Each structure stands twice: as structure tokens, then as C-alpha cells.
C-alpha positions, -999 to +999 in steps of 0.1 A: +494-804-425+495-830-397+526-839-378+526-874-393+526-858-428+557-837-422+592-847-432+617-854-405+636-822-413+604-801-410+597-818-377+632-810-365+627-774-376+595-770-356+612-786-326+641-761-328+619-731-332+595-739-304+623-748-281+640-715-288+608-696-282+599-714-250+634-711-236+634-674-243+599-669-229+610-687-197+641-665-195+620-634-199+596-645-172+624-652-147+642-619-154+611-598-154+600-615-122+633-608-105+631-571-115+600-566-094+594-532-109+630-521-106+656-515-133+662-546-155+699-538-156+701-546-119+687-581-123+710-611-119+703-624-154+735-644-162+725-678-149+689-677-162+704-668-196+729-697-194+703-721-182+676-712-207+701-715-235+714-749-223+680-763-216+667-752-250+695-770-267+691-801-245+654-802-251+659-798-288+684-826-290+663-849-269+631-843-289+650-848-322+664-881-309+628-892-300+615-882-334+645-900-350+638-931-330+601-931-341+611-929-378+647-941-382+646-945-420+632-910-425+658-895-401+686-907-422+672-893-455+681-860-469+676-849-505+685-819-525+653-801-515+660-806-478+695-792-483+682-762-503+655-754-477+681-757-449+705-734-467+677-709-474+666-708-438+701-705-425+707-675-447+675-658-435+684-665-399+720-653-402+707-618-409+695-616-373+729-627-360+745-598-379+718-573-367+724-585-331+761-581-335+757-546-348+732-538-319+756-552-293+785-533-308+765-501-308+755-507-272+791-513-262+802-481-279+775-463-260+788-478-227+755-496-221+752-519-192+763-555-199+727-566-193+716-548-225+745-561-245+740-597-235+703-595-240+707-580-275+730-609-284+706-635-269+676-620-286+695-620-319+702-657-315+666-665-307+653-644-336+678-661-359+666-695-349+629-687-350+629-666-382+652-690-399+629-719-389+599-700-401+616-695-435+623-732-437+587-741-427+573-718-454+598-733-479+586-768-470+550-758-476+554-735-506+588-744-521+621-726-524+621-699-550+653-689-568+668-655-565 
């Protein structure tokens, strides 16, 4: 399927997924580069994490605004199928937020370094966004199946 053939909501989903992936990849490159072969828990990760998250959101919003401006009629349209697909994808993605919270709790109970706890949460958010988006994209292509 070509970009021009996708609905606005599917385009928005692709933008969010790719932005989350690129943001996380950039964060990983910075953190791994700072480690220089040493322990990851010794790396100053806080600001790269904040900036990768903020920039991912800003890029997503900016690109969605551009896509909206290119097709303003389509951007304002949402039907029952779009709502069902969005709900389905959000449910799938939420599972990773729960898993990340459980992982972070387990790490905290084990007195793990804050680096590992923060990164478990960040990875959970990224997986939630990407897997949720993937579920939406599959649903746009193949339809939403009832339980």
C-alpha cells in the first residue's frame, strides 16, 4: 500500500511508531557511546532519555500537523472503524506498559540501580507505542476481528 492510499489515521500511526523507534535508537546510541565499554549503570542517561522522549513527541506532532495540512478534510474524519482500530491498538499497547511497570517494580524490590529501573520503564513505553501501532497497522490492512 502506498502512502497516498493510507487513511490519515494510519499515516498518523506510522509516524508515531517510527518516531518512537528512531527516538529510542538515538537514545541507545548515545548511552552506549557514553559507556565506552564500562558499566551502563555508570552512564549519565537522564538527559538523553528526557531529550529523546521530548524530541520524539515533538517530531510526531510536527509530522502529524504537516500530514493534516496536506489533507485537511481527511484529518478531520474519523469513523467507527478508525475508533475500533485505535481502541484495539491501545489495548494491545497497554500490555507493555503493565509489563514495564511490573519489571520496574521487580527491579526496585531487588534494589537495582535507577538506570535499570528508568530504562525498563522507557523501553516499556516504546514497546507500547510500537507494538500498539503495529497492531493498528495490521488492523487497517486486515480488519479488526471480534473477540
